[in-house]
Structures are given as C-alpha cells and as structure tokens.
N, C-alpha and C positions, 0 to 999 in steps of 0.2 A: 452400453457395453460394460460388463462387470469389471473386467481387467482395468479399463480406463478409470472407472469410478474408484477402484481400490488405490490405483496409482495417485489420483487427485487427493484422496483422503491422507495418504500417507505423506505427500509432498506438504500438505497443509500442516499435518502433525510435526512434520520435521522442522518447520519455520520456527526460529526462536522468538519468544514472547517479547513484546516491548521494542522490537526492531522495526523501524520504519521501512517500508518497502522501497525498493530502488527500481527505476524502470530503465530501459535500455537507453532512451534519450538522455536520462540524467546520468547514466554511466559514461556516455560519450562525452557530456559536457565536463564531467569530472576529469577525465582523461586529458581534455584539451587544456585544461588549466594546469596540470601538473607534468605532462609529458615533455621531457627534456629535448627529444628530437623535433618536436613541433616548435618548441621555444627557440631552438637554434635557427630553424628555417625563419621564424618570425622576426629573429634579431637580424638576419640577412635582409629581410624586407625592410626593417627600419633603417639599416645602413643604406639601402638603395633609395630610400626616401630622402635621407640626408645629402646623398650625392645629387639628387635632383635639385634640392635647395641650394646647393653650391653652384650647380650649373646656371640656374636662374639668376643668381647673383651677378653673373657676367654682364647682364643686360642693365643693371641698376647702377646709379652713381656711387661713387666711393669718396669718402671724406677722410684726409689724412692730415694729422697734425705732427709736426717735428720741432724739436727745441733743443738747444744747447746752451750751457753756461759754464763759465770757468774763470779763473783768476790767475794773475800772473804778473810779469814785468816785461816791458818792452823797451828797447833803446834804438831810437830812430836815427841817432848820431847827428842830431841837429837839423835833419830833413824837416822841412816845414816848421823849423823853430821847435821841434820836440826833441828832448833828450831822453834820459831813462826816466820811465813812468810806471806806476802801477796801474793796471787795467783789469777790468772785469768783462770781458767779451761775452756777449748774449746774442742769441739769434732765435727767432721763432717763425714758423710758416704754417699755414693752413691751406691745403690745396683740395679742390673739389673737381673730380674727374668723372665725365660722363662719356662712356664709349659711343661712337657713332656708326662705326663700320668695322667689321672684323672679317669680311670676306666669307661670311657665313659660318664662321667657326663657333660663335656663340649659340646660334640657332641649332646647329649640328650637336653641340655638347648638351644642349637642353634635350633635344630629341633622343640622343643616345641614353642619357641618364633616365628619361622617362620611359623608354622601352625597357631599361633595365629594372625599373620598378615594376613595370607591368609583368615581367617575366617573374620577378620575385613574388609578386602577389599571386600568380598563377601557381608558383610552387608551394606557396602556403596553403592555397585551397586544395592542391593535390595531396599534400602531406595531411591536412586535416581529414580529407575523405578516406585516405588510407587508413588513418588511425580509426576512424569510425568503423570501417570494415574489421580492423584488428579488434577493436572493442566488442563488436558483434560477435566475432568468433569466439572471444574469451567469454562472453556473457552466455552465449548458447552452450559452450562447453561446460560450464558450471551448471546450468539447468539440466543439461543431458546427463551429466554425471550424477546429479541429485535424483533423476528420474531412474536411471539405471541402479542406483543404490536401492532406491525404494522397490524396484522390481526384483532385485536380488534378495533383498531382505524377505519379501513376500514369498519367493519361491523357496528360500530356506525353510521358512515356517512350513510351507506346503509339504516339502520334502521330508520334513521331520514327522509330519502327521501320517504321510504315506509310509514311511519306514516303520513307525510304531504300528500301524495297522497291519503291515506285511509281517511283522514279528508276531503279532498276535494270531494271524492266520496260519503262519508257519507252525506255531505251537499247536493250534488246533488241527493241523493236518490238511488244511485247505489248499496250501500252495507248496511248491518244492523249494528246496534250499536254494537253488539258482535264483528264484524270484526274490528271495530275501536278500541275497548278496548283490543282486543288481540294484534294488532299492537303496541299499546302503551305500554302493558306489555312486549313484546319482546324488545321494545326500551329501557326500564328501565333495562331489562336483560342484554342488550348488553353494557350498561353504567356501570353496576356492573361488567361485565366481564373485561371491560377496567380498572376499578380500581384495580381489582385483578391482571391483567397483569402488571400494573405500579408497584404494590407492589412487584411482583415476580421479576421484572428487578431490582429494588432497592436492594432487598436482594442478587440477584446473583451477582450484581456489588460489593456489600460489601464483599461478600465471596471471589470473585476474588482477590480483594485487599489483603485480609488476607493471601491468599495462594501465589500469585505472587508477591505482593509488589509493584504494579503498577496499575494506573487506566485502565480499559478495554475500552479504547477509540479507535475507528477505528479498531476493530478485523476484520481480513480477514475470509472469510467463509472457512470452512474445506472442502476440495474438496473431500475427500474419507477417509474411516477409515484406521487405520494403517494396514500394511500387517502382516498376521498371518499364521501360517502353514495350509497347505491344508487339512489335515486330523487330526482326534483326535489321532491316533497312531503316527503321526508325532509330535504332540504337546507334547504327554507324553514322547516320546523318547527325544525330545528337552529339556524338564524340567529335565529328569534324568541326563542330561549331564551338564546343565548350570543354573538351578534354583539357584538364590542366597541363598534361604533358605536351600536347600540341600547342596550346596557347603560350606556354613558356618558350617553345622553340620557334614559334612565329615572331614573338617579341625579340628573341635573341638575334633572328636575322634582321629584323628592322634596326635594331641597335647597331648591328655590324654595318649596315648600309650607312647610317648616320656616322659611324666611325670613319668610314671612307671620306665622306664629305668634310668631316672635321680635319682629317689629315691633309686634304687638299686645300683647305682654307689657309694653311700655313704659307702657301705660294703666293697669297694675295696680300695687299696692303691692309693696315689697319688705321683707323682714325679715332681720335677721342677729343672732345672738348674739355678744356682745363681752365680753371680759375684759382689764382694763387694770391693770398696775402700774406705779406712778410714784414718782419720788423727786425732791425739789426742795431746793436749798441756796442761801442768800444771794439769793433771788429779789426779796423786797420790801424787806427791811431787813437789816442786818448780823446774821448769826447765825440767820436765818430758816431753818427746816427742816420738810419735810413729806413724809411717806411714805403711800401709800395703795394700796388695791386695790379695784377696782370690777368688778361683774359686771352686765350689763344687756342689753337689747335695743334694736337700732337700727331704725329704720323709715323708709322713704321712699316718698312718693306724689306723683307729679307731676299736679296738678289742672289746670293750665292751661299750655300750651307755645306759645301762638300759632299753632297749626296745624303745628307741626313733627312732632309724633308722627302726625297724620293724613297728612301728606305721606309719611312713611316708610312708612306701612301701603300707602298707594296705589302708592308705588314698588314695594314688595315684591309687590303684587298684579299689577302690570304685568310684573314679572320672572317671575312664575308663568305668566302668559299666553304670554309668549315661550318659556319652556321647554316648555310644552305644545305650542306650535306646532312647536318644534324636534323634539320626540319624534314628533308625527305625520309630519313630513317624514322623519325617520330611518327610521320604519316603511316608508314607500313607497320611499325610497332603498335600503334594505337589500333589500327584496323584488326590486326592479327589478335590482339589482346581482347578487343571487344567481341569478336567472333567467338573466341574460346570462352570468354565469361558468359556470352549470351547462351552457348551451348550447355555450359554448367548450369544455368538458371533452368532451362527448358528440362534438362535431364533430371535435376534435383526435384522439380516439381512433378515430374511424371513418376519418379521413384517414391515420392511421398504418397501420391494417390494409390499406387500399387501397394505399398507397404501398409496403407490404411486398410485396403481390402484384405491383404494377408493377415494382418493382425486381427481383424473381425472374423476371418474364416478360422483362424487358429483358435480363437477364443471360443467360438461356437463349437469346433471340434473338440476342444478340451472338456467342455461341459458334457457333451454326448459320451465321450470316453470315459468320463467320471461316472456317469450313471451306468454305462454297461459294465464297468469293472465292479461297481458296487453289487450289481445282481448276478455277477459271475459269468457274463457273457464274453469278456475279454480278460486276458492276464494283467498283472500289475505292470509288467513291462510296457504295455500299450499306454498305460496312464502316465508312466515316466516318460516316454517318447512324445506324448502329447503335451507334458508340462514343458519339456525342453523346447519344442517347436513354438509353443506359445510365448515363451520367454524370448526366443530368437526373433519371432515376429514383432513383439512389442519393442525390443531393442532396436530392430531395423526401422520401425516407425519413428522412435525417438531420434535416432540418428538422421533419418531422412528429413524430418522437420527442422532440425539444426542446419543441415546443409542447404535447405531451401532458403533459409533466412540469411545465412552468410553469404551464399552465392549471390543474392540480390544486392547486398551491401558492397560486394567486390565489384559487381558490374556498375553500379552507381558511382563508385569511386573512380572508375575509368572514364565515365561519361562527363562528369562535371565536378568541381570542387565543392565541398560542403562547409 
C-alpha cells in the first residue's frame, strides 16, 4: 500500500540521528524505576515485611541486660555495727526469656502480619501492572501522534500540489472558480490539521516524560498487542486466581481472621521460661555482695480488664466483617472490570481489522480518482474528497492499532500483577 509505505518512510526520516531506539518493555522498566506512586506502594510493602519480622520475633528468646551504679553516703546508726560510711552501690543482671505459651497470640500475630505482607505484595503487583498499561498508553500515544503528524505533513504537500494545479487549470479556463476556491479551502484545512497534529505530538511527548521519566526519542513500533486469554471465560477464571485486587482483598480477610484470634488470645494465660544471672555490691550496707543465678517460669493471666479485652475482640470482629464485605465487593468489581476490558479488546481488534480494510480501500480509491481527475473524467472536488477520506481512513487505522495495544495491557493489568 503506497500510503503505508510513505508513512513508514516519513517516520524513519523523522527519527533523530544518533538516538538509540527505545522499546515498550524498556519504557515500562524505566517507569518502574522512577514512578513515585509505585515507590510509595513498594515502601508500604517493605513496611509490611518489617511488621512480619517483628511478629516472628515473638517466638524467639530475648536477652536483656540491666545495670546501675551510684555513689553516696549511708548512716545505719550503729545497726550491725555500721555507722556513717561512703558506699558505691552497684547492681547488674542478665535475663534470658523464652516464650512458651501465649494462648495462640504470637501465632495469630505472625499470621496477621504475613497476610498483611501478602496483601501489600499484591498491591505492588497491581500498581506495577497498571503502570505498565499507563506506559503503554503514553507510548502508543506518541507513536500515533508521530504517525498522524507524518500523514498531515504528507497531505499538506499533496494539497499544495493540487491547489497549484487547480490554479493553473483555472488560468487555462479548464475549471471554474468554484473548484479553485474549494481547493484552497481544503489546503487551509490540511494546514489546520497539521497544526493540530503538531500540538497533539507535543502534548503526548510531555505526558510520556511525566509517566516514564525519559524523552520519547526513537521509539520502536509496537509489533502487536500483548497476549491475552483466548476467551472471556478464561479471562474471568484467570482473574479469579491472580487478580491483584482480588488477592489483596483475600489476604485482607485472612489477616482480619487472624486479628480476631489475636484479640481472643488476650483472655488466655501466657507462660515463659526465664533464666537470670545477677550481681550486687554495696546495695544494703557497706561491703554487701550477692551473686545469683535463677531459672524459672513466669506466667500471666488477665482475669478482669473492665471490658477492655471484650472491646478489642468486638473491634476485631467488626474489622473482619468489613474485610469480608470488601472481598465480596472486590469479586464483583473484578468480574465487571474484566468483562468490560475483554469487550474493549475484542472491539479494538475488530475495529483495527475494519480500519485496515477501510484504509486499503480508501487508498485504492484515491489512486483511481487521481487518474480520473488527471484525464478530466472527474472534477477537482472529487480528488479533494478522496484525499480527505484517505487521510481519515489512515488516521482511524492508526488510532485503532493504538487502542488494540492499550486495551490488551489494560486487560492484563486486571488479570495479574506484572
């Protein structure tokens, strides 16, 4: 197709020399390294990992050292034969404590933190996938704007030629004044279209920089849309297993269930094994010293808390109810979004095929009309109309190809994190 060949040559000529090409995957990688929203979600995931490490520490032994030292004067008034004396009381102790039983509180805390981390990881995957779709849209927008600019430039040149020829034919008495005026009107229209195309390209480049963090110079063409499931049922099934939104909601529900168990554990006793080594000097009277080692079990059981424990259990139960409601809403939301995105993909691909046929037919018709006008079988207006239709068809094809790519990335962002 001649129009497609011209477009390809113009796009190649417009690429700056010495600029290395950037692919869509490379643009996505750049955006993921610099995007502040993704960095914020990643920081939340790191915080969740830290909370999990804290929760796991509840099962591990702790070693505590304490010491004190002072100096002063004591007067025992002759008791034990001691009067007034200068003393330097010192004491130090080292305690090893190993939790033995916590009523399930530690296990519940670990599970709650673990599910919190799983939810955070799912949100990171979802944010990364959405960012990929946003980058794809920005990337395709620049390519489409470049193609539209090339088409507009080509049409301006063609309209200039047609207008010049119309003016010569008018001077020769071959056409009416109306034909010349119409040619000049379409010439002005093509220049206005070129100005709009230049504005769209500038805007799309600016948006690309804000999303990716780099200039969109030397972008490689997108060969084909991203792969998607073959059927709607397959897409829905995939989303039910790996949708980031659904995974985060499921993890949130499990975390809330663990939160209820953690609150209930406060009603149960806790036990810990302790081992303490201590040394004391000048503590009670001058010259006093004592060293000791003890091993034992510490227990704690809250028998009455004024309703505080019951309140925390009720609060955890309400949080679980909220998490379950969010999970139900997420299931409905994901299914609806996947069905809509799947429809967009199917529609975009059908429109792309139709647009390709339309562009081919319009290009063929333009060639025929050009020949017919040359031999005088049709007026100049017919050529102007054919030029407009060819440009509109090529523009529709460019837009359809871009939408097919973007819609596939949007669907995949709903199905699984990337």
